[in-house]
N, C-alpha and C positions, 0 to 999 in steps of 0.2 A: 488631451489624450485621458480616456478612462481610466480607470481604480486599477484597472489589472494589464491596462497598452492595448485593448481590442475594443473597437466599435469607436462610434463617434463619440467627443466628451460631455459630459454633464455639466447644465451647467453651474454656474459657481455655487458651493455650496447644498448643492441637490446629491442626495446619497440614491443611488440605483441599490432597490432591496435586491431584488433578483442577483445581482452580482455578492451581493454579501450574504444570500442565502446561500449561492453556490461554495462562495469561500469555505463557510463553516460546513457545508458537506465535507467540502474536502479537507479541513481541518479534522472533521470527525472520522473519516477513511481512514488517514495519515496514520492518528494516534488510535486505531482499531489496529493497524498492521503491526507498527511498535508494541502495541503492546499483548498480542500475537505470539509475535518475535522473544520477546521478554520472558512470557512466560515457558514459550515451548523450549527455547535454547536454556532456560536458566533451569528448568527440570531435568533437561539430559545431560549439560555438565556440570552443574556446581551441588555439591553436595550438600545435605541440609544440616549437617553439621559443620559449622565454619569451624576453621582452625587457624586460618590468618584472615587479615583486615583486607588484604591484597586478593586480587586472582595469582594463581599458581601457574606456570608453563602449559601445563595439559589442559586447564582450564582455559585456558586464552585462547589455544590452537582450537579448541572446542567450538568455545562462543563462534570466534573466526568461520569456520567449517558450517558450523548450523545457520548462522546468517546468513553465509552464501548461498547454500541448497536454499533457505527459504527463500530469496531472491530469485534464484536459477528457476524453481520450482513455480513461482508467481508467474515468470514471465512468461513460461511454458505453457501453464493454463490459459491465462491472457490471451496468447497467439493462438491456443488451440479454440477458445470461443471466439475470439475474430474471424477466424477462417469456418468456425460451422456456424455463423450470425451470417456471414458472407453469402456460404451458400444455401442456406434456409431463405436470403431473400433473394438472390438470383435464381430459387426454386419458387417462389412465392407460397414457401412452405412458412408455418406460424410459431412452430418446434425443430428443436434440432438438438442432436444429441453427441455427445462426446464420443 
């Protein structure tokens, strides 16, 4: 089996450069999403003046809601882009609008 469980196995000891690049790109995208969540939710939910070492109840609830909203919006945008891309492909158009 291959590095990520897809396709034909590579010869013993061989490195599939394309899959390594795909993995690196995926790590970069996940890291970017994580950093945007941290930045956005931290600025919205946590006071710049730290009074305690741990999050208080209000900050914890705010962080939970912020992250949930971030992923919900991300999901909706992805679905919208997929449907717009499918519509553009079906009509033969090279551009699409959200």
